[in-house]
C-alpha positions, 0 to 999 in steps of 0.5 A: 452545539452538538458534541460532534461539532465540538469534537471537530473543533477541538481536533482541528485546534490540536497542534500538528507538527512534523516530528523526527521518528528517531528516539534519540532526536525527536526534533519538531518542525512546523507544518510549513517547513519544506522538509523530507527528513530531519534537519538535525539527524536525517531521520524520517519525519512523522506528522503528529497531533495529540488527538487523544489528550482531551474529550469533547466534554473536558474529561480527564486526559487519557482516561478510558472514558475519554478515549471511548467517547472520542472514538464513538463520536468519530465513528458517528461523524464518519458514518454521517458523512457517507450520505453528505454531498460535500465534495470532501466527504465524497473522497475516501481520504478527506472524509476522515479529515480529522486525522489529517493536518489541514484546516477547513480553509485548505484548497483540496486537490481531489479526484474522489480517491478512496471509496475502494471496494472490499470483496469476499474472495472464496477461491483465494481463501480456499487456496490459502487454506482459510475459511474466508478472506476479504480483499481490499482493492486499492487498484480501484482508485482513479489512477488504478493504484493505492498511490492516489490516497497519499497523492491527494494529501501531498499535492494539497500540501504542495499548493499550500506551500505555493510550489511550482513543480512537483517531482518523484521517482517511480516504478510506475504507479507513483508517477501515474498518480502524481501526473494526474494530481499535478494536472488537477492542481495545474502544477508542473510535474517531472517524474524520473523512471528507470528506463525499460523497467515499468509497464507500458500502461503506467508509462502511458498514464504519465504521458497522457496526464502531461508530466515530463517523463525522464527515463533514467539508466539504472533502477528505481533506487538510482532514480530515488537517489537522484530525485532526492538530490534534485529536491534540495532545490526548493523550486522542486517539491518531492512527493515520494513516500519519504514525504510525510504528507503522502503517508498522512493521506495513505493512512486513511485506507485503514479507516475506510477499511474498518468502516466497511467492516462495521468497525470489526477489527480483523485478526490480520491485515496483509500488504505487499512491501516495496518502498514500504510507504503503504505498510508504514501508512496503514500501521500509522492509521491503525495505531491512531485509530486505536489511540482514539478509541475508534477500535479496541484492538489492533490487527497484526500487520504483515508485509510480504515482499518478492524474494528477489527484492526483499531487504525488509524481509531479510532484515527480519529473517533473524527473527524477533518474538512475533505474535505479541506487541514488540514493545515488550520484546524489543529495545529500541535503543538496540541496533538489532534490526537494520536494513541492508539494501539490495544493489540489484533487486530482481522481480517481475512485480515491478511495483515492488522492485526496490532494493533500498526502501526509504520508509523501512523504519516506519514500516518496522515500527508498524510491524513490531507494534502490531505483532505482525510478520515480514516474509518473502515469496518466490516469483512462481508463488506470486504468479500462481497467486495472481491467477487465483485472485483473477479466478475470484473475478477480481484481478490485480497487478503482480505486486498485489499478489504477494499478499495471497502468496504470503498468506498461503505460507503463513497459514501453513506455518500456523501464524494465521489460523484457518478460522481467523478474519483476514484482509489482504490489501491489493494495491494495483489494478489488473490492467497495470501490467496486462502483459504479465497476465497474458504471458502467464496464461500463454506459458511464456512468463520468464523471470530473471535473476543474477547468478553468483558471477553477476550474469543474468539467469532466466527462469521459465515460470510454470503456468499452474492455472493457465487459461490460454486463448484458443484459436478456432475456425469461424464455425459453430461446430468449432466453438462447441468442440473447443468448449467440450475439449476445455471441459474434458481437460478440466475433468482430467486434471481433477482426476489426476489431482492437479489444481483446478478452479471451477 
C-alpha cells in the first residue's frame, strides 16, 4: 500500500466533532447532533479534527518532519485528482475531502462546484497601485456565487441527517444556491428574503429552482432572526453560515486557490465582508493547511465592508496591533473586540447589506491569527472599483468590488506594498445585479442612507468610468462618427488628467 493511501485512511479515521469556539466552554458534540450553536453556552460551533497528530509512517506527533511529510503527501494526492474521472474529484470541494467531515460512503450532493478561475488583473492592479494582482472569481460557481462551495457540504449533511426541509434567510445568493442544491437532493426548500431588497436575478434563480420563496417585511437581520426561531423545530434544517458544515465546504476555496498558485502563498488575501461566513471559512482553511504543512506560512487575511453596513469594521476601528499574528498581542480572555450590530444597514451592495453578521467571532479569529486588517469603503469607492474590474474583462457583483476599493486604500496607507503578491476574492457574478451596472454607466446610480433624524437621504454617485450606450441612426456614417467621437472624448479626458482606461 502506498503512503498516499495510508495517509487517506489515517485522516479518514481521525475523529471529527463539533466543538464550541468559546475558550471558556469548548463543549463537543457528535457530527450527527443537529445543532447550530453550542447547547451549553450558545457559542458558534466549529467542525474539528486533529489532522496533524501523526504522520503516515507513525512518526512522533507534532514534529516538523511529520507536518512536512503530511503536507507533501496531501499536495501530491490533490494534484493527482485533477486528472481523475471520479465525480467527487471533479468537484472543487470534494476533491479535498480529507479536510471534510464525511466518509467515503456519504451520498454527496454536488453540482461540480468550485473549479473557479484565478485571473491576472493588470488594470485593477494599476488602479490599486500594485505591480500585479490576481482575482479569484467565485462568481463562476454553478449558481453564480461562492455560496455553492458551502452549500454542497451543508445539503450533503442534511441528507445524512435525513431531514425533509432545508431553510435559509438570504440577501439573494444563499437562497439561489440552496434552492439549486435542494432541487438536486430532492429536498423541500423554503427561503426567507427581505421584500424588495434583493436583485431580480437572484430572486429569479430561487423561483426557477422550485423553492418556496417567502418575502419578509424587514431586512436580512430580521429574516435571520425569524429563520433561527423556525429552525428550533427539527423538521427544518438551517443552512446559513451559522451552520458549521457550510463553513467546511467554503474553506476548500483556500485549498483550490493555493493549488492554482502552485502552493506559493500570497502576501495578502482580501475578501468582502457581509455575514462573515466567507472570511471565517477562508481563515479556517488557511490555518488548517498551515497546521498540516501544506503551506509554510500564512497570508494576511483582510476583510472589506461597505461603510453603511460595517459593524465588523467598526469593531476593529479602535485598533489592535496589526501586522503580526495577534496571539502575541491579544488576550482572548478580554472583551476588547465585541461587535455592535447596526440596526438599519445601508448599501447598494445588497449581498453584504447585513448589520448583525452571525459569523463575526470566527472572522475575528481569522483576521487576528493571520495578522490581517478590517476596513470599510464608501458607495462611490465600490462603484468605481466595480467598473475597473469590468475593464479587466472580468466583472463582478457590487459586493465583490469592495476588495479592489479596499486594496486601493491599503496600498495608499502602506499596509500592502506595491510589489507584494495579492489575491482578491470576487464572490458573485456580474449578472447577479445587472441593473447596478447599467445605472452606473448611464449616470443614474443613487444610494440611500439614513439622516440623523431617521429620514432617508439620497446620494447621486458619480460615474467616474462611465461607458454609456449611444443611440444612433442605422447608417454606416452614424457608426463611424460615433466611434470617432468616442475616441476623441477619451483623448480629451486623458489630456485633462481625468482617469481613463484603455
